[in-house]
All heavy atoms as an XYZ file, in Angstrom:
762
protein
N     152.925    215.905    140.936
C     154.065    215.393    140.226
C     154.524    216.472    139.256
O     153.744    217.034    138.523
C     153.690    214.116    139.478
C     154.794    213.614    138.647
S     154.567    212.087    137.690
C     152.990    211.479    138.035
N     155.803    216.783    139.253
C     156.315    217.784    138.337
C     156.422    217.210    136.940
O     156.511    216.010    136.743
C     157.688    218.274    138.810
O     158.655    217.282    138.567
N     156.440    218.114    135.967
C     156.530    217.683    134.576
C     157.862    216.973    134.316
O     157.967    216.155    133.426
C     156.401    218.875    133.627
C     155.136    219.672    133.816
C     153.928    218.925    133.342
C     152.717    219.814    133.467
N     151.589    219.246    134.045
N     158.892    217.256    135.124
C     160.209    216.649    134.930
C     160.239    215.185    135.370
O     161.083    214.425    134.929
C     161.256    217.435    135.706
N     159.299    214.780    136.225
C     159.312    213.410    136.732
C     158.229    212.565    136.065
O     157.524    211.818    136.704
C     159.135    213.400    138.244
O     157.900    213.971    138.587
N     158.113    212.676    134.773
C     157.099    211.942    134.023
C     157.326    210.443    134.108
O     158.445    209.968    134.118
C     157.108    212.359    132.569
C     156.692    213.792    132.400
C     156.694    214.169    130.970
N     156.300    215.572    130.873
C     156.596    216.327    129.873
N     157.272    215.867    128.851
N     156.206    217.560    129.851
N     156.217    209.721    134.132
C     156.256    208.266    134.174
C     155.918    207.762    132.780
O     154.943    208.211    132.179
C     155.219    207.733    135.192
C     155.181    206.229    135.183
C     155.507    208.284    136.577
N     156.698    206.838    132.224
C     156.358    206.315    130.902
C     154.980    205.667    130.909
O     154.592    205.015    131.869
C     157.437    205.257    130.631
C     158.498    205.495    131.633
C     157.881    206.222    132.788
N     154.247    205.850    129.837
C     152.915    205.273    129.722
C     153.045    203.819    129.282
O     153.695    203.515    128.301
C     152.057    206.061    128.721
C     151.807    207.467    129.257
C     150.752    205.344    128.431
C     151.117    208.383    128.291
N     152.414    202.948    130.043
C     152.371    201.530    129.693
C     151.108    201.285    128.886
O     150.012    201.629    129.317
C     152.334    200.666    130.968
C     153.559    200.792    131.845
C     154.775    200.133    131.237
O     154.619    199.164    130.472
O     155.883    200.613    131.509
N     151.245    200.686    127.736
C     150.088    200.435    126.878
C     149.088    199.496    127.555
O     147.897    199.544    127.289
C     150.536    199.864    125.517
C     151.433    200.874    124.809
C     149.359    199.493    124.640
C     150.814    202.236    124.571
N     149.529    198.669    128.472
C     148.623    197.738    129.143
C     147.777    198.415    130.231
O     146.908    197.778    130.806
C     149.421    196.584    129.755
O     150.309    197.077    130.734
N     148.015    199.699    130.499
C     147.223    200.424    131.483
C     145.790    200.585    130.977
O     145.555    200.619    129.764
C     147.782    201.830    131.709
C     149.066    201.905    132.482
C     149.506    203.351    132.603
O     149.621    204.064    131.620
N     149.769    203.770    133.825
N     144.820    200.739    131.890
C     143.459    201.050    131.451
C     143.455    202.358    130.655
O     144.251    203.263    130.922
C     142.681    201.205    132.754
C     143.498    200.506    133.792
C     144.919    200.611    133.334
N     142.565    202.454    129.689
C     142.508    203.625    128.803
C     142.380    204.935    129.587
O     143.036    205.920    129.263
C     141.336    203.468    127.832
C     141.336    204.461    126.721
C     142.498    204.325    125.742
O     143.144    203.264    125.671
O     142.754    205.307    125.026
N     141.550    204.970    130.613
C     141.374    206.194    131.397
C     142.671    206.614    132.074
O     142.965    207.803    132.176
C     140.277    206.007    132.441
N     143.476    205.663    132.507
C     144.759    205.988    133.138
C     145.731    206.591    132.133
O     146.505    207.488    132.459
C     145.386    204.750    133.765
O     144.586    204.280    134.810
N     145.692    206.101    130.904
C     146.560    206.640    129.859
C     146.185    208.092    129.564
O     147.052    208.965    129.505
C     146.476    205.777    128.582
C     147.060    204.387    128.840
C     147.194    206.459    127.419
C     146.828    203.390    127.721
N     144.887    208.361    129.416
C     144.432    209.726    129.144
C     144.776    210.648    130.313
O     145.259    211.765    130.115
C     142.922    209.752    128.826
C     142.416    211.185    128.677
C     142.631    208.949    127.569
N     144.572    210.181    131.538
C     144.899    210.987    132.724
C     146.386    211.316    132.762
O     146.775    212.444    133.082
C     144.476    210.253    134.000
N     147.229    210.356    132.410
C     148.675    210.589    132.407
C     149.062    211.613    131.343
O     149.922    212.465    131.584
C     149.432    209.279    132.183
C     150.919    209.395    132.397
C     151.270    209.719    133.838
O     150.751    209.100    134.754
N     152.132    210.697    134.039
N     148.429    211.557    130.187
C     148.702    212.547    129.135
C     148.330    213.944    129.626
O     149.073    214.912    129.410
C     147.959    212.183    127.833
C     148.572    210.920    127.226
C     147.996    213.339    126.834
C     147.766    210.307    126.095
N     147.188    214.067    130.304
C     146.773    215.367    130.848
C     147.822    215.885    131.816
O     148.201    217.056    131.778
C     145.396    215.257    131.531
C     144.323    215.010    130.483
C     145.087    216.519    132.339
C     142.988    214.610    131.060
N     148.306    215.020    132.698
C     149.312    215.445    133.681
C     150.652    215.784    133.018
O     151.312    216.742    133.401
C     149.511    214.361    134.727
C     148.345    214.220    135.673
C     148.643    213.233    136.807
N     147.488    213.075    137.642
C     146.644    212.041    137.572
N     146.854    211.065    136.707
N     145.608    211.977    138.368
N     151.057    214.981    132.047
C     152.356    215.189    131.405
C     152.375    216.411    130.487
O     153.328    217.181    130.501
C     152.766    213.959    130.584
C     153.200    212.782    131.439
O     153.365    212.961    132.662
O     153.360    211.690    130.884
N     151.343    216.569    129.688
C     151.324    217.643    128.695
C     150.678    218.901    129.261
O     151.166    220.005    129.050
C     150.604    217.187    127.405
C     150.561    218.308    126.383
C     151.285    215.953    126.831
N     149.588    218.726    129.976
C     148.880    219.850    130.577
C     147.781    220.395    129.683
O     147.954    220.487    128.468
N     146.640    220.755    130.287
C     145.515    221.286    129.520
C     145.850    222.573    128.771
O     145.307    222.823    127.705
C     144.432    221.549    130.568
C     144.812    220.737    131.740
C     146.309    220.607    131.703
N     146.733    223.388    129.297
C     147.043    224.655    128.624
C     147.722    224.425    127.278
O     147.496    225.161    126.325
C     147.907    225.549    129.510
O     149.126    224.927    129.821
N     148.530    223.376    127.173
C     149.164    223.040    125.899
C     148.163    222.314    125.002
O     148.032    222.629    123.814
C     150.429    222.169    126.119
C     150.993    221.682    124.797
C     151.481    222.946    126.898
N     147.446    221.357    125.565
C     146.472    220.594    124.779
C     145.386    221.503    124.203
O     144.937    221.308    123.077
C     145.834    219.501    125.643
C     146.786    218.392    126.090
C     146.175    217.602    127.241
C     147.115    217.479    124.922
N     144.960    222.495    124.974
C     143.905    223.404    124.535
C     144.407    224.686    123.920
O     143.613    225.548    123.550
N     145.721    224.841    123.814
C     146.323    226.047    123.225
C     145.798    227.315    123.895
O     145.380    228.249    123.222
C     146.073    226.106    121.709
C     146.572    224.907    120.978
N     147.914    224.695    120.741
C     145.923    223.849    120.450
C     148.059    223.556    120.083
N     146.874    223.009    119.915
N     145.806    227.337    125.243
C     145.326    228.511    125.966
C     146.198    229.707    125.587
O     147.412    229.626    125.593
C     145.412    228.306    127.479
C     144.525    227.217    128.035
C     144.624    226.878    129.367
C     143.619    226.532    127.252
C     143.827    225.877    129.909
C     142.812    225.527    127.775
C     142.931    225.206    129.119
N     145.545    230.809    125.270
C     146.249    232.026    124.890
C     145.595    233.208    125.589
O     144.943    234.026    124.955
C     146.212    232.182    123.364
C     147.063    233.340    122.878
O     147.973    233.770    123.612
O     146.804    233.821    121.761
N     145.721    233.241    126.900
C     145.092    234.286    127.678
C     143.666    233.965    128.080
O     143.053    234.684    128.846
N     143.116    232.897    127.539
C     141.751    232.467    127.837
C     141.749    230.938    127.852
O     142.461    230.307    127.066
C     140.800    232.990    126.769
S     139.076    232.504    127.015
N     140.948    230.356    128.725
C     140.917    228.891    128.811
C     139.928    228.257    127.849
O     139.863    227.035    127.751
C     140.624    228.410    130.248
C     139.236    228.862    130.711
C     141.728    228.854    131.196
C     138.767    228.215    132.008
N     139.146    229.064    127.129
C     138.171    228.501    126.192
C     138.892    227.655    125.147
O     139.820    228.127    124.488
C     137.374    229.603    125.512
S     136.241    230.440    126.631
N     138.471    226.411    125.043
C     139.138    225.515    124.091
C     138.307    224.263    123.875
O     137.345    223.996    124.583
C     140.528    225.132    124.593
O     140.442    224.472    125.832
N     138.757    223.509    122.889
C     138.147    222.220    122.559
C     139.282    221.338    122.065
O     140.025    221.723    121.169
C     137.101    222.427    121.480
C     136.366    221.191    121.053
C     135.384    221.512    119.929
N     134.366    222.472    120.356
C     133.121    222.150    120.706
N     132.735    220.899    120.654
N     132.264    223.061    121.068
N     139.425    220.157    122.664
C     140.455    219.222    122.219
C     140.036    217.802    122.559
O     139.099    217.589    123.315
C     141.831    219.559    122.811
C     141.895    219.561    124.316
C     142.286    218.428    125.012
C     141.580    220.701    125.042
C     142.351    218.428    126.396
C     141.655    220.717    126.430
C     142.038    219.576    127.105
N     140.717    216.833    121.958
C     140.419    215.414    122.182
C     141.699    214.657    122.455
O     142.747    214.973    121.894
C     139.750    214.800    120.954
O     138.508    215.397    120.710
N     141.588    213.663    123.318
C     142.693    212.753    123.606
C     142.123    211.345    123.570
O     141.241    211.010    124.364
C     143.306    212.984    125.002
C     143.718    214.429    125.217
C     144.493    212.044    125.225
C     144.089    214.737    126.656
N     142.580    210.528    122.641
C     142.199    209.114    122.566
C     140.691    208.896    122.727
O     140.245    208.159    123.593
C     142.992    208.311    123.587
C     144.501    208.354    123.311
C     145.288    207.638    124.366
N     145.039    206.214    124.365
C     145.859    205.298    123.845
N     146.983    205.655    123.280
N     145.548    204.012    123.917
N     139.903    209.563    121.899
C     138.440    209.443    121.867
C     137.726    210.028    123.084
O     136.569    209.694    123.338
C     137.997    207.994    121.664
C     138.403    207.469    120.318
O     138.317    208.180    119.325
N     138.868    206.237    120.276
N     138.399    210.871    123.838
C     137.759    211.603    124.927
C     137.816    213.082    124.549
O     138.887    213.615    124.256
C     138.461    211.358    126.282
C     137.800    212.189    127.379
C     138.435    209.883    126.639
N     136.649    213.731    124.525
C     136.539    215.126    124.103
C     136.453    216.051    125.312
O     135.771    215.749    126.298
C     135.299    215.317    123.232
C     135.323    214.430    122.003
O     136.393    214.325    121.370
O     134.274    213.840    121.676
N     137.127    217.190    125.195
C     137.160    218.203    126.245
C     136.670    219.519    125.654
O     137.178    219.959    124.620
C     138.585    218.399    126.768
C     139.183    217.180    127.405
C     139.663    216.127    126.631
C     139.261    217.072    128.786
C     140.215    214.991    127.215
C     139.813    215.941    129.370
C     140.285    214.902    128.589
N     135.693    220.150    126.295
C     135.218    221.471    125.902
C     135.312    222.333    127.155
O     134.707    222.015    128.184
C     133.768    221.438    125.368
C     133.297    222.836    125.016
C     133.663    220.509    124.175
N     136.078    223.427    127.067
C     136.335    224.274    128.230
C     135.849    225.687    127.930
O     136.126    226.227    126.860
C     137.850    224.301    128.569
C     138.098    225.055    129.865
C     138.420    222.889    128.655
N     135.129    226.278    128.881
C     134.618    227.642    128.720
C     135.019    228.498    129.915
O     134.877    228.078    131.061
C     133.096    227.617    128.603
O     132.598    228.938    128.567
N     135.496    229.713    129.619
C     135.899    230.643    130.680
C     134.702    231.310    131.342
O     134.818    231.867    132.427
C     136.852    231.706    130.129
S     136.060    232.901    129.031
N     133.551    231.278    130.671
C     132.340    231.861    131.229
C     131.935    233.177    130.593
O     130.883    233.720    130.902
N     132.730    233.707    129.675
C     132.364    234.990    129.072
C     131.207    234.862    128.086
O     130.422    235.792    127.936
C     133.574    235.632    128.384
O     133.993    234.862    127.282
N     131.092    233.728    127.395
C     129.998    233.582    126.434
C     129.053    232.429    126.773
O     127.994    232.295    126.166
C     130.559    233.369    125.027
O     131.310    232.188    124.968
N     129.422    231.587    127.698
C     128.558    230.505    128.180
C     128.969    230.184    129.605
O     129.877    230.805    130.144
C     128.679    229.269    127.275
O     129.993    228.779    127.277
N     128.319    229.220    130.216
C     128.616    228.881    131.611
C     130.084    228.485    131.775
O     130.640    227.760    130.945
C     127.715    227.753    132.079
N     130.715    228.965    132.836
C     132.110    228.623    133.130
C     132.188    227.159    133.534
O     131.429    226.695    134.378
C     132.642    229.501    134.264
C     134.090    229.270    134.600
C     134.531    230.274    135.679
N     135.935    230.135    135.954
C     136.455    229.303    136.854
N     135.643    228.540    137.568
N     137.750    229.235    137.033
N     133.098    226.428    132.934
C     133.270    225.030    133.288
C     133.774    224.214    132.120
O     134.166    224.752    131.087
N     133.767    222.912    132.295
C     134.250    222.001    131.265
C     133.311    220.809    131.145
O     132.680    220.403    132.119
C     135.654    221.521    131.601
N     133.255    220.276    129.936
C     132.519    219.037    129.677
C     133.527    218.046    129.123
O     134.235    218.342    128.157
C     131.364    219.242    128.678
C     130.699    217.906    128.365
C     130.354    220.236    129.224
N     133.606    216.894    129.764
C     134.463    215.804    129.299
C     133.517    214.693    128.862
O     132.702    214.232    129.654
C     135.410    215.321    130.411
C     136.316    216.460    130.867
C     136.220    214.119    129.939
C     137.182    216.128    132.073
N     133.614    214.300    127.591
C     132.661    213.317    127.072
C     133.333    212.320    126.144
O     134.408    212.581    125.599
C     131.525    214.032    126.335
O     132.035    214.729    125.217
N     132.672    211.182    125.977
C     133.167    210.156    125.068
C     132.017    209.272    124.597
O     131.022    209.123    125.305
C     134.249    209.282    125.727
O     134.789    208.388    124.756
C     133.710    208.492    126.896
N     132.196    208.737    123.414
C     131.279    207.721    122.894
C     132.039    206.426    122.669
O     131.530    205.499    122.061
C     130.633    208.205    121.602
C     129.702    209.364    121.850
C     128.970    209.782    120.621
C     128.058    210.933    121.006
N     127.142    211.297    119.979
N     133.250    206.358    123.183
C     134.108    205.189    123.023
C     133.586    204.012    123.835
O     133.106    204.175    124.961
C     135.528    205.531    123.477
O     136.325    204.375    123.535
N     133.722    202.825    123.296
C     133.328    201.612    124.000
C     134.229    201.287    125.189
O     133.921    200.385    125.970
N     135.323    202.037    125.348
C     136.213    201.830    126.490
C     135.590    202.311    127.793
O     136.086    202.001    128.875
C     137.545    202.558    126.280
C     138.365    201.946    125.167
O     138.440    200.703    125.103
O     138.920    202.710    124.353
N     134.526    203.110    127.701
C     133.879    203.694    128.881
C     132.396    203.347    128.848
O     131.692    203.713    127.916
C     134.064    205.220    128.878
C     135.503    205.630    128.721
C     136.029    205.927    127.465
C     136.348    205.705    129.814
C     137.348    206.287    127.309
C     137.676    206.062    129.671
C     138.172    206.354    128.411
O     139.482    206.707    128.253
N     131.925    202.637    129.870
C     130.523    202.231    129.914
C     129.667    203.140    130.782
O     128.476    203.280    130.553
C     130.419    200.790    130.411
C     131.057    199.795    129.464
C     130.967    198.374    129.972
O     130.361    198.148    131.047
O     131.516    197.486    129.306
N     130.278    203.752    131.792
C     129.536    204.626    132.695
C     130.399    205.836    133.055
O     131.612    205.814    132.874
C     129.084    203.870    133.939
C     130.176    203.111    134.654
C     129.585    202.153    135.683
C     130.636    201.387    136.436
N     131.462    200.498    135.683
N     129.756    206.875    133.557
C     130.446    208.125    133.867
C     131.599    207.897    134.847
O     132.666    208.500    134.711
C     129.451    209.173    134.414
C     130.170    210.387    134.960
C     128.469    209.584    133.324
N     131.424    207.003    135.802
C     132.490    206.766    136.787
C     133.771    206.230    136.141
O     134.853    206.369    136.700
C     132.017    205.823    137.892
O     131.662    204.570    137.351
N     133.663    205.639    134.946
C     134.853    205.174    134.234
C     135.758    206.339    133.840
O     136.955    206.153    133.603
C     134.474    204.390    132.973
C     133.768    203.079    133.274
O     133.870    202.586    134.427
O     133.111    202.549    132.362
N     135.188    207.551    133.763
C     135.969    208.741    133.421
C     136.620    209.398    134.645
O     137.338    210.379    134.497
C     135.078    209.773    132.712
C     134.573    209.414    131.324
C     133.563    210.450    130.850
C     135.722    209.296    130.341
N     136.394    208.864    135.834
C     136.881    209.493    137.071
C     138.375    209.816    137.070
O     138.754    210.922    137.462
C     136.535    208.642    138.288
O     135.155    208.640    138.490
N     139.258    208.900    136.646
C     140.685    209.256    136.644
C     140.984    210.445    135.727
O     141.850    211.276    136.040
C     141.387    207.992    136.132
C     140.424    206.883    136.342
C     139.054    207.502    136.235
N     140.259    210.541    134.627
C     140.456    211.643    133.687
C     139.948    212.946    134.290
O     140.645    213.968    134.256
C     139.733    211.341    132.355
C     140.336    210.096    131.707
C     139.771    212.538    131.428
C     139.535    209.527    130.559
N     138.753    212.917    134.861
C     138.176    214.105    135.489
C     139.071    214.591    136.623
O     139.355    215.794    136.741
C     136.742    213.823    135.994
C     136.222    214.981    136.835
C     135.815    213.540    134.823
N     139.549    213.681    137.459
C     140.408    214.055    138.583
C     141.699    214.716    138.105
O     142.102    215.767    138.630
C     140.743    212.838    139.449
C     139.532    212.278    140.172
O     138.486    212.964    140.242
O     139.620    211.130    140.667
N     142.349    214.132    137.106
C     143.595    214.693    136.585
C     143.348    216.066    135.963
O     144.112    217.015    136.186
C     144.221    213.750    135.562
N     142.261    216.184    135.204
C     141.926    217.458    134.560
C     141.645    218.531    135.608
O     142.150    219.653    135.502
C     140.714    217.260    133.639
C     140.348    218.486    132.875
C     141.050    218.860    131.743
C     139.273    219.272    133.269
C     140.712    219.998    131.034
C     138.920    220.406    132.567
C     139.638    220.773    131.446
N     140.861    218.202    136.628
C     140.537    219.179    137.671
C     141.785    219.612    138.439
O     141.929    220.792    138.761
C     139.486    218.638    138.633
C     138.098    218.683    138.043
C     137.018    218.265    139.016
O     137.157    217.266    139.708
N     135.936    219.016    139.055
N     142.679    218.679    138.731
C     143.924    219.036    139.423
C     144.730    220.039    138.607
O     145.202    221.048    139.137
C     144.779    217.788    139.660
C     144.266    216.857    140.716
C     145.015    215.530    140.737
O     146.143    215.454    140.199
O     144.459    214.557    141.275
N     144.897    219.748    137.335
C     145.677    220.637    136.466
C     144.986    221.988    136.285
O     145.637    223.028    136.324
C     145.917    219.981    135.100
C     146.780    218.736    135.154
C     148.213    219.011    135.546
O     148.789    220.030    135.094
O     148.766    218.203    136.313
N     143.678    221.977    136.092
C     142.954    223.229    135.873
C     142.890    224.084    137.128
O     142.877    225.309    137.032
C     141.547    222.943    135.351
C     141.506    222.438    133.920
S     142.288    223.533    132.712
C     141.174    224.927    132.744
N     142.878    223.472    138.304
C     142.848    224.275    139.533
C     144.133    225.085    139.676
O     144.111    226.208    140.177
C     142.614    223.399    140.760
O     143.720    222.576    141.018
N     145.247    224.547    139.201
C     146.505    225.301    139.212
C     146.450    226.454    138.214
O     146.918    227.549    138.495
C     147.681    224.388    138.872
C     147.996    223.370    139.935
C     149.160    222.455    139.547
O     149.982    222.850    138.697
O     149.223    221.350    140.097
N     145.858    226.219    137.057
C     145.781    227.239    136.009
C     144.788    228.332    136.379
O     145.074    229.519    136.219
C     145.375    226.585    134.664
C     146.491    225.661    134.182
C     145.044    227.636    133.609
C     146.089    224.726    133.050
N     143.627    227.934    136.902
C     142.545    228.881    137.196
C     142.615    229.468    138.604
O     141.862    230.377    138.922
C     141.190    228.191    137.022
S     140.845    227.650    135.354
N     143.454    228.913    139.436
C     143.528    229.386    140.815
C     142.327    228.962    141.646
O     141.985    229.593    142.632
N     141.672    227.906    141.257
C     140.508    227.393    141.972
C     139.845    226.323    141.142
O     140.269    226.019    140.032
N     138.787    225.775    141.693
C     138.109    224.658    141.025
C     137.291    225.128    139.828
O     136.632    226.156    139.855
C     137.202    223.940    142.020
C     136.648    222.641    141.477
C     135.967    221.815    142.530
O     136.512    221.705    143.640
O     134.893    221.278    142.239
N     137.343    224.340    138.762
C     136.544    224.574    137.568
C     135.465    223.494    137.533
O     135.785    222.307    137.609
C     137.427    224.471    136.315
C     136.751    224.728    134.979
C     136.469    226.229    134.817
C     137.625    224.245    133.841
N     134.183    223.867    137.439
C     133.131    222.849    137.376
C     133.317    221.949    136.143
O     133.582    222.442    135.046
C     131.840    223.654    137.252
C     132.191    225.035    137.707
C     133.639    225.222    137.409
N     133.190    220.638    136.353
C     133.370    219.683    135.263
C     132.157    218.747    135.213
O     131.745    218.211    136.228
C     134.653    218.853    135.430
C     134.765    217.780    134.362
C     135.886    219.753    135.413
N     131.629    218.565    134.011
C     130.555    217.617    133.766
C     131.121    216.491    132.918
O     131.809    216.752    131.924
C     129.389    218.281    133.003
O     128.910    219.383    133.776
C     128.263    217.298    132.745
N     130.864    215.255    133.299
C     131.331    214.091    132.531
C     130.129    213.413    131.895
O     129.071    213.279    132.513
C     132.076    213.112    133.432
N     130.309    212.993    130.627
C     129.229    212.323    129.899
C     129.780    211.138    129.125
O     130.851    211.215    128.536
C     128.584    213.284    128.913
C     127.918    214.464    129.560
C     127.261    215.338    128.543
N     126.612    216.460    129.213
C     126.532    217.667    128.715
N     127.048    217.930    127.533
N     125.927    218.613    129.384
N     129.022    210.042    129.118
C     129.388    208.848    128.369
C     128.230    208.467    127.457
O     127.081    208.386    127.903
C     129.727    207.686    129.324
C     129.955    206.400    128.554
C     130.939    208.019    130.174
N     128.535    208.268    126.190
C     127.563    207.809    125.187
C     126.322    208.678    125.072
O     125.221    208.178    124.885
C     127.166    206.359    125.453
C     128.344    205.426    125.302
O     129.169    205.608    124.400
N     128.448    204.463    126.178
N     126.495    209.977    125.185
C     125.357    210.920    125.005
C     125.485    211.607    123.672
O     126.508    211.892    123.184
C     125.344    211.959    126.114
C     124.854    211.392    127.414
C     124.714    212.456    128.487
O     124.561    213.646    128.157
O     124.768    212.087    129.656
């Protein structure tokens, strides 16, 4: 979906769908303020994102939350999928992602 064809966010949507839509609409590069490097840390609605390019630690991302909106890792699936789709365009390939809930 192009950035021009954004879908309005419905507040009645599940929380993970709202976060996934924000990732698609805004993009990780803006959310993480990428400036020649993907290393960043940002949060969207109680979901934390830590991204590493691999120069100082393992290449990949950790998506985590302690919010009561997510009971198990699979609850983060829409967020992980949206993030991986966007990052594959930025990185030119897949970025390893680890999801954590209540850790």
